[in-house]
Structure formats: C-alpha cells, structure tokens
C-alpha positions in Angstrom: -8.2 -21.5 3.5 -7.4 -18.2 4.8 -4.7 -18.0 7.7 -6.2 -19.5 10.7 -5.9 -16.5 13.4 -8.0 -18.1 15.8 -8.6 -14.6 17.3 -10.7 -15.2 20.5 -7.7 -17.6 21.7 -4.9 -15.6 20.7 -6.5 -12.2 22.1 -7.3 -14.0 25.4 -4.0 -15.1 25.6 -2.8 -11.5 25.4 -0.6 -11.8 22.0 -2.6 -9.1 20.5 -3.8 -7.0 23.3 -2.1 -3.8 24.9 -2.7 -0.1 24.6 0.8 1.1 23.8 0.7 4.5 21.8 4.4 4.7 21.0 7.7 2.9 20.8 8.5 3.6 24.3 5.5 1.7 26.0 7.3 -1.6 26.2 5.7 -2.8 29.7 5.5 -6.5 28.7 1.7 -6.6 29.6 1.0 -8.2 26.1 3.6 -11.1 26.4 3.0 -14.5 27.5 4.8 -15.8 30.7 7.1 -18.6 29.4 6.0 -20.5 32.5 2.6 -21.1 30.8 3.2 -20.8 27.1 6.0 -21.4 24.8 6.0 -25.1 25.1 4.5 -26.6 22.2 4.5 -26.3 18.7 0.6 -25.3 19.0 2.1 -22.5 21.1 4.4 -21.4 18.4 1.8 -21.2 15.9 -0.6 -19.3 17.9 2.1 -16.8 18.8 3.0 -16.6 15.1 -0.5 -15.8 14.1 -0.7 -13.0 16.4 2.0 -11.2 14.3 -0.2 -10.8 11.1 -2.6 -8.3 12.3 0.1 -5.7 12.4 0.2 -5.7 8.6 -1.1 -2.6 6.7 -4.9 -2.8 5.9 -7.0 0.1 5.0 -4.5 2.6 6.5 -2.9 2.3 3.0 -5.6 4.4 1.6 -4.7 7.3 3.9 -1.1 7.1 2.9 -2.2 7.2 -0.8 -4.4 10.0 0.3 -1.8 12.5 0.5 -0.4 12.1 -3.1 -1.0 13.6 -6.4 -3.4 11.0 -7.3 -5.8 11.3 -4.5 -7.5 14.1 -2.6 -8.5 14.1 1.2 -12.3 14.4 0.7 -12.9 15.5 4.0 -11.2 18.3 4.7 -11.4 17.7 8.5 -9.2 14.7 8.5 -5.8 15.0 9.6 -4.3 13.9 6.4 -5.8 17.0 4.5 -3.1 19.2 5.9 -0.3 16.9 4.7 -1.8 17.0 1.1 -1.6 20.9 1.5 1.7 20.9 2.9 1.0 22.7 6.2 0.9 19.5 8.7 3.7 19.2 11.6 5.2 16.9 13.8 1.8 16.9 15.9 -0.1 15.4 12.9 -1.7 12.2 14.2 -1.3 10.3 10.7 2.8 9.9 10.9 2.2 9.4 14.9 -0.3 6.4 13.7 1.9 5.0 11.2 5.1 4.9 13.4 3.2 3.5 16.4 1.8 0.8 14.2 5.2 0.1 12.6 6.9 -0.4 16.0 4.1 -2.3 17.4 4.6 -5.0 14.5 8.1 -4.7 15.3 8.1 -5.1 19.1 5.5 -8.1 18.4 8.2 -9.8 16.0 11.2 -9.0 18.5 9.2 -11.0 21.3 8.5 -13.9 18.9 12.0 -14.2 18.1 13.0 -14.0 21.7 11.0 -16.9 22.9 10.5 -19.1 20.0 13.4 -21.6 20.8 11.9 -22.1 24.0 9.4 -24.4 22.3 10.0 -28.0 23.0 10.0 -29.9 19.5 12.2 -31.8 17.2 10.4 -30.0 14.3 13.5 -27.7 13.5 12.1 -27.0 9.8 8.7 -25.6 11.2 10.7 -23.2 14.1 12.8 -22.3 11.0 9.8 -21.3 8.9 8.4 -19.4 11.6 11.3 -17.2 12.5 11.5 -16.6 8.6 7.9 -15.4 8.8 8.3 -13.2 11.8 11.9 -11.6 10.2 9.9 -10.8 7.0 7.1 -9.3 8.7 9.7 -7.0 11.1 11.4 -6.1 7.6 8.1 -5.1 6.0 7.8 -2.8 8.8 11.1 -1.2 8.7 10.5 -0.8 4.8 7.9 1.4 5.3 9.2 3.2 8.1 12.5 4.4 6.0 10.0 5.2 3.3 8.4 7.3 5.7 10.6 8.9 8.2 14.3 8.2 6.8 16.5 7.3 9.6 14.6 5.4 12.7 15.7 3.7 15.5 16.5 -0.1 14.6 15.4 -2.2 17.4 15.9 -6.1 16.9 15.7 -7.2 20.7 12.8 -6.7 23.3 13.7 -3.4 25.2 12.5 -2.2 28.6 11.1 1.4 29.0 14.5 3.0 30.1 16.5 1.5 27.3 13.6 2.9 25.1 14.5 6.3 26.2 17.9 6.3 25.1 17.3 5.0 21.7 19.3 7.0 18.5 18.3 6.9 14.9 20.1 4.4 12.6 20.9 5.6 9.1 18.6 4.8 6.4 21.6 2.9 5.1 21.9 1.0 8.3 18.3 -0.3 7.8 18.7 -0.9 4.3 21.6 -3.3 5.1 19.6 -4.9 7.9 16.6 -5.3 5.9 18.3 -6.9 3.0 20.3 -9.5 4.9 17.2 -10.5 7.1 15.2 -11.2 3.9 18.1 -12.9 2.3 18.1 -15.2 5.2 14.4 -15.4 5.8 14.0 -16.6 2.1 15.8 -19.7 2.9 13.8 -20.8 5.5 10.6 -20.5 4.0 8.2 -22.6 1.7 7.3 -21.5 -1.8 3.6 -21.9 -0.8 1.9 -22.4 2.8 -1.2 -24.5 3.4 -2.7 -21.4 5.3 -3.2 -18.5 3.0 -1.9 -15.3 3.9 1.3 -16.5 5.4 4.7 -15.5 4.5 6.5 -17.3 1.7 9.8 -17.4 0.1 8.2 -15.5 -2.7 7.0 -12.5 -0.4 10.5 -12.5 1.3 12.1 -11.8 -2.2 9.5 -9.4 -3.3 9.5 -7.6 -0.5 13.5 -7.6 -0.9 13.2 -6.3 -4.5 10.5 -3.5 -3.1 13.4 -2.5 -0.3 16.2 -2.7 -2.8 14.4 -0.6 -5.1 13.5 2.1 -2.6 17.1 2.0 -1.3 18.4 2.4 -4.8 20.3 -0.6 -4.9 19.1 -1.7 -8.3 21.2 -4.9 -9.0 19.8 -6.3 -5.9 16.5 -5.3 -6.7 16.5 -6.8 -10.2 18.0 -10.0 -8.7 15.6 -10.5 -6.2 12.7 -9.7 -8.6 14.2 -12.1 -11.1 14.2 -14.7 -8.4 10.4 -14.3 -8.0 9.6 -14.5 -11.7 12.3 -17.6 -12.2 10.4 -19.5 -9.3 7.3 -19.6 -11.5 5.1 -19.5 -8.7 3.4 -16.7 -9.3 1.3 -15.3 -12.6 -0.6 -12.2 -13.6 -4.2 -13.0 -12.9 -6.6 -12.7 -16.3 -8.6 -10.2 -15.0 -7.4 -6.9 -13.7 -11.3 -5.7 -13.3 -11.9 -8.5 -11.0 -8.5 -8.7 -9.3 -9.6 -6.9 -6.0 -13.1 -9.1 -5.9 -13.9 -11.9 -3.3 -14.0 -14.3 -6.3 -10.2 -13.5 -7.0 -9.2 -13.8 -3.1 -5.7 -15.8 -2.9 -5.2 -15.8 -6.6 -2.3 -16.5 -8.6 -1.0 -13.1 -8.9 -1.1 -12.5 -4.9 2.2 -12.8 -3.2 1.2 -11.4 0.2 -2.2 -10.0 1.4 -3.6 -9.2 4.7 -6.5 -11.5 5.4 -10.0 -10.6 6.7 -13.0 -12.5 7.5 -16.4 -11.0 7.6 -17.9 -10.8 11.3 -14.9 -12.2 12.4 -12.1 -9.9 11.3 -13.0 -7.6 9.2 -12.1 -4.1 7.6 -14.2 -0.7 6.7 -13.1 -0.5 3.1 -16.4 -0.1 1.4 -17.6 2.5 4.3 -14.4 4.2 3.9 -13.8 4.4 0.2 -17.2 3.7 -1.5 -19.7 6.0 -3.0 -21.8 8.2 -0.6 -24.8 6.9 -2.4 -24.4 3.3 -1.3 -25.6 3.4 2.1 -22.6 3.4 4.6 -19.8 4.8 2.4 -18.3 8.1 2.7 -15.7 8.7 0.2 -12.7 9.5 2.5 -10.0 9.7 -0.1 -11.1 10.3 -3.8 -9.2 10.2 -7.1 -8.3 13.2 -8.8 -8.3 14.1 -12.5 -4.5 13.9 -12.5 -4.6 10.1 -12.1 -7.9 9.8 -14.4 -6.1 12.0 -17.1 -3.0 9.7 -16.9 -5.0 6.5 -18.4 -4.1 6.4 -22.0 -6.6 5.6 -24.9 -7.1 2.0 -25.6 -4.7 2.5 -28.6 -2.1 3.3 -26.2 -1.9 7.0 -26.9 -2.0 9.7 -24.4 -5.4 11.8 -24.3 -3.4 15.0 -25.0 -2.3 13.4 -28.3 -4.3 15.0 -31.1 -4.2 11.6 -33.2 -5.6 9.6 -29.8 -9.3 9.8 -30.6 -10.1 11.2 -27.1 -13.5 12.9 -27.3 -13.7 15.5 -24.3 -17.7 15.1 -24.4 -17.5 11.3 -23.7 -14.0 11.1 -22.0 -14.0 7.7 -20.6 -14.8 5.9 -24.0 -12.0 3.7 -25.4 -9.7 3.9 -22.6 -6.9 1.8 -21.0 -9.6 -0.4 -19.6 -8.1 -0.1 -16.0 -9.5 3.1 -15.7 -13.0 1.9 -15.4 -11.6 -1.2 -13.4 -10.2 1.3 -10.8 -12.0 4.2 -10.7 -15.9 4.8 -10.5 -16.6 7.4 -13.5 -20.1 9.1 -14.7 -22.2 6.6 -16.0 -20.7 3.3 -14.3 -22.9 1.0 -12.6 -22.7 1.1 -9.0 -22.9 -1.9 -6.4 -26.7 -1.2 -6.1 -27.2 -1.4 -9.8 -28.0 2.5 -10.2 -25.9 4.9 -12.2 -23.0 6.8 -10.8 -23.9 10.4 -11.7 -21.7 13.0 -9.6 -22.5 15.9 -11.7 -23.3 19.0 -9.4 -26.6 19.4 -11.5 -27.4 15.5 -11.4 -29.7 15.6 -8.2 -28.2 12.2 -7.1 -26.8 11.7 -3.7 -23.4 11.3 -5.2 -23.5 14.9 -6.5 -20.7 17.1 -6.2 -21.7 19.4 -3.5 -24.6 17.5 -2.3 -22.8 16.7 1.2 -19.4 16.8 2.4 -19.4 13.0 2.2 -20.2 12.9 -1.6 -17.0 13.1 -3.9 -15.5 16.6 -4.3 -13.9 15.3 -7.5 -16.3 13.5 -9.4 -14.7 10.2 -9.0 -14.8 7.5 -6.6 -12.3 4.3 -5.8 -13.5 1.2 -7.6 -10.7 -1.2 -6.4 -11.9 -3.3 -3.3 -15.9 -2.0 -3.5 -17.6 -5.0 -3.9 -21.5 -5.5 -4.1 -21.3 -8.0 -1.4 -20.4 -5.0 1.3 -23.2 -3.1 0.0 -25.4 -3.6 3.3 -22.5 -4.1 5.6 -19.8 -1.5 4.6 -18.1 -1.4 8.1 -17.7 -5.2 8.0 -15.9 -6.5 4.8 -14.0 -9.7 4.5 -11.9 -8.6 1.5 -8.4 -9.3 1.6 -6.0 -6.1 1.3 -3.3 -7.0 -1.3 0.1 -6.2 0.1 2.4 -7.8 -2.6 1.4 -8.9 -6.0 3.2 -10.1 -9.1 2.6 -7.2 -11.2 4.9 -5.0 -8.9 7.5 -7.7 -8.8 7.6 -7.5 -12.7 7.7 -3.6 -12.7 10.5 -3.7 -10.0 12.6 -5.8 -12.2 11.9 -3.4 -15.3 12.6 -0.3 -13.4 15.9 -1.5 -11.9 17.4 -2.8 -15.0 16.4 0.4 -16.8 18.4 2.3 -14.0 21.1 0.0 -14.2 21.0 0.6 -18.1 20.7 -3.3 -18.5 17.8 -2.8 -21.2 17.2 -5.9 -22.9 14.4 -8.1 -24.2 13.3 -8.9 -20.9 12.7 -5.4 -19.4 10.3 -5.1 -22.5 8.5 -8.4 -21.5 8.2 -7.6 -17.9 6.2 -4.3 -18.8 4.4 -5.5 -21.8 3.2 -8.4 -19.9 1.0 -6.0 -17.7 -0.1 -3.9 -20.7 -1.5 -7.1 -22.6 -3.1 -8.8 -19.5 -6.2 -10.6 -20.9 -8.6 -7.8 -20.3 -6.2 -4.7 -20.8 -4.8 -5.4 -24.3 -2.6 -2.2 -24.5 -0.4 -2.2 -27.5 3.2 -3.1 -26.6 5.8 -0.9 -25.9 7.6 0.6 -29.1 11.1 -1.0 -29.4 14.3 0.9 -29.2 13.5 3.2 -26.4 16.0 5.2 -24.8 16.9 4.7 -21.1 14.9 7.9 -20.4 11.6 7.0 -22.5 11.7 3.6 -21.0 12.3 5.4 -17.1 9.0 7.5 -18.2 7.2 4.3 -19.4 7.8 2.2 -16.4 7.0 5.1 -14.0 3.5 5.7 -15.7 3.1 2.1 -15.8 3.3 1.8 -12.0 1.1 4.9 -11.6 -1.7 3.2 -13.9 -1.5 -0.4 -12.5 -0.7 0.2 -8.8 -2.9 3.2 -8.1 -4.4 3.3 -4.6 -2.4 0.2 -3.5 -0.2 2.4 -1.1 3.1 2.8 -3.0 2.4 6.1 -5.0 3.9 8.1 -1.9 7.1 6.1 -1.7 7.5 6.4 -5.6 7.2 10.1 -5.9 9.4 10.5 -3.1 12.2 8.2 -4.4 11.9 9.7 -7.8 12.2 13.1 -6.3 9.2 14.2 -8.5 6.9 15.2 -5.6 8.1 18.8 -5.9 6.3 19.0 -9.2 3.2 17.0 -8.9 2.2 18.0 -5.7 1.8 21.5 -5.8 -0.9 23.9 -7.0 -4.6 23.4 -7.5 -6.7 20.0 -7.4 -9.0 19.3 -10.1 -11.9 16.8 -10.8 -14.0 15.7 -13.6 -14.8 17.7 -16.5 -18.6 17.6 -17.3 -21.1 18.8 -20.1 -23.1 21.6 -18.7 -25.3 22.5 -21.9 -23.1 23.1 -24.8 -20.2 23.9 -22.2 -17.6 21.8 -20.8 -16.9 22.5 -17.0 -14.2 21.2 -14.9 -14.4 20.8 -11.3 -11.9 22.7 -9.2 -11.4 22.2 -5.5 -12.4 25.4 -3.6 -9.9 27.2 -1.6 -7.7 24.1 -1.7 -3.9 24.4 -3.0 -1.1 22.1 -2.2 2.4 23.4 -1.3 5.3 21.1 -1.2 8.7 22.3 0.2 11.3 19.9 -1.3 13.7 21.2 2.1 11.5 18.9 4.1 8.6 17.4 2.8 10.1 14.6 1.3 10.0 12.9 4.7 7.6 13.2 7.6 8.4 14.7 10.7 9.3 12.2 13.5 6.4 12.5 15.7 6.4 15.2 18.5 5.4 12.8 21.1 8.2 10.2 20.6 10.6 13.1 20.9 9.4 14.1 23.9 9.4 10.7 25.4 13.2 10.1 24.0 15.3 13.2 24.0 17.8 11.2 22.0 15.5 11.1 18.7 16.6 13.8 16.6 14.1 15.6 14.1 14.1 15.5 10.2 15.4 18.5 8.7 13.2 21.7 8.4 10.9 20.2 10.9 
C-alpha cells in the first residue's frame, strides 16, 4: 500500500497549502490552530502525511540536466544557462530548489513544534513520527549544502522579522547537525512500515551514509552504509531493466521513494522526459554522448579498447545492458510499439532537427518511461526513487576506498551491482590500487545511478566538474551512407569556472529580503 496521504482532507486542513516563495514567508497561513488540531493520533498521522510531498520528484531531472551526462534540450529552459555556465543569482532554478527545500524544512519544524500536544499514551508512535520528520528535514539540508554550501540552519518555527536576520551556518555545522539528527532518528524508526513510502530506519541510515560521503566523513559513511547492509532488509532487485517500472514499485531495493498515484497525486515524468513521438512527451533533458560512451561492452572493456569488440557501425550491440535499460537509442522499441529512429534523415517525429521538442542528441531517457503512461504523460503514477540499495553499496565501497581500507567487502559491494541478474558484467580484477578502485567506483556510480539526481553532487565533491563540464556537447554517431557522422550541438559550448561554479549562487531574492545572507565567492 502506498503512503496514505489523504490529500483532499490534508489540503482542506491547510497542511499543504500556502504560497510562500522564499524562506522569509513564514506567516503561519498553512499551520493548523492547536485549538482544533494536534489532539489525536489521527491528527498526528495526518500532519505527518503532509511532510512527504516536499520531497524531490521530477525536479531531480532538472538538477541532473546541468551535468556532463545530460543536455538541456530546450535552450529556453533556465537550466540551459547553468549548463553553459552563464547563469547568475537571478536564475530561477537555484531559487526553486532553495524555496522547495526550506518549505520542507519549515513544515518539519512546525510538525516537531506541535507533535507533543497530541494526547496519547502511544509514545512509540510519537517517537516514530518525530523520527520521520527529522529525517525528512535532514534530507532537505543535505541537498541544500550540496547545492549552495553554507546556508541558514533553521530548526524551530520562526517569524518574518527573525527570518530577516538569519545568517548562514557553515557547511561543517550543518553536516554535524544532519548526521546527529539521522543517528537519533534511526533509533526511533522501524525497519519497515505498513504504509509504503514512509521513512524507515534504513532510510535514515542510508541518508546518513550519503550525507557523510558528501561531507568527506568517510568512516561515518562506511559505518552507516554497513549498518544498512547488515540489516538484511534490502537486496538488489533482479532486473535493472524493470527497476523503474510500475511492476517493480516498492521492490526490495527501494529504501525511500516519493509515492505518486495516477489521477490523485501524479507527476509528469513521461511528458517531461519521454520521446517526442510519444504523443505528450517533449525531451526536456536528454542524455549525451559522454554518458552513452561511458557504458562498456558486455565483456567489461571500454569501447575505446581496441580489443573490446566495439563496432562503430553497430555501436549499441553487446554493451553493458544498463545502457539500453536507461536510454532509448536508435532501433529501440518505443512505448507505442514503433522503432526509435532519431537520425536527422529518418523522417520520423523523433528525427534530430524535426522540432525543438525532438531530442537534439539522438538519445532519450528510458528510466521511468512506461507504456502505461503513453496516453496520459502528464498524469503518471510512477514513484520517483530517492534512495536505493545500490547507492548504499557504492557509498560503502567509495568510503572504504577513500579510507584505504581496501578488502574483499569493497570488491563484493561493487561486484554485486555489476553482476545483477540481468547485467552480468565481469567482476572487477583483483589487486587494484586505491587509485584504480577509485576510478572504478566513480564510473560505477555514473552508470548505475545515471539520471537519478546524484551526478551534479558527485562531480562537485570529486572536483571533476571543471574537466567534464567544458567544451562542446555531442550526441549520437550514425551512418550516413558510407560515412559516420556525429551530432554536435550547434552554437553551444559549456564553460565551467572552478572559482565559482562548484556552488550555485544564493538566490538574489533571498538576499534582498535578508541582508544578512552573504553571497558565495565569485557571484
């Protein structure tokens, strides 16, 4: 059963309402008077339900869209300027992410400020709901630090005037807070929940592992990831190709996802990300050649290896199965049963250059694109996965590698993913150096987690963005008679300034409302 949001009732009560556009809009027009609410266990559960819609959803594709593995297909999108490195503090994407995160934080703070008013002897329930709220709040702070660095740390309900004097806390302070919160929350959370989509002990620990990894606190990351592994609660799902399908929702690998219900609380992932020919879809962000070329051959060898067997005239044959499970490439079956042919000369609706809505690279995301949504692309019920077991395994491996604590468990964590039932890549060679294993785990993250909202944070913390986010953007290579031609995005060059682009600017509107908010360096 999906988490029972009970949307009409919750919205009617005001838990999800409010038109705030920034952190300072703290007028309590979306809070419920304690005179009529916060009385019963049912009140507590309803209020808790109202915290979950603040989790990330389709916006993760926009964050992924400004990385090396994706291209903003529609150049009028605000993310296009970020991809090109010409954005500023007025760009609406940073503002959108800032606003959404602090809305989630404010809702959690308000919940925690009122939950003890509930009259019940069920102390375990109250502790559990507090643990859920603290984890959801920590989720937002983890993302905020990854995007902006130092940000205000708000842990109580505040008024407008107090909001005008908030200063930025250091990233270190926020990481301290997040890791402590998640440690304590995990102690109050159950291993499983009856309502699918609710935060569990595993979700708190998996998020702790992610946060600690991003903070460079590798021992804490390894320990938290190991706790998830040792719990035996999760396992890799047998089919990577079906991992993001309706049939696989709430499978053994999912630790936390944002739950959606068609017609009730839906998303538009098909319309936003699907192939243009599929009725309502418009390819907002499309994969690049950099991502496609990163997938090795099925024998584990890179396509640049002359002994790999790679055939440039048949470039998608005998590749890592995750390539065609993640990306539509030429010749693939589309949801409507037709063949995907984006070649400029194909004459199909998906042909490059046919319309600005068709893919400009010749590739389209396949994850989350399900035939069940073909006729209702803006009304999808597919859940968006936020934490899954594969990430935990890779976090464990990366943290151990950075600590130079290399042992059989590191190889096992990576090889479990490489040897999933429908992937079956060769195991890593043994005896690799720390540097070789570092490269291996980073590449595995790229291939396994592509378009799941993590790539931007990875290339930032690895400090590799300055290498991969520069220059021209390329798409598919296709046969044109006897010649092979490679698509290059016209008049589009990426620029990355390491002096400032490793963080987004603090949104200008926030600084106008709060003079105490300093700006990130270079902005």
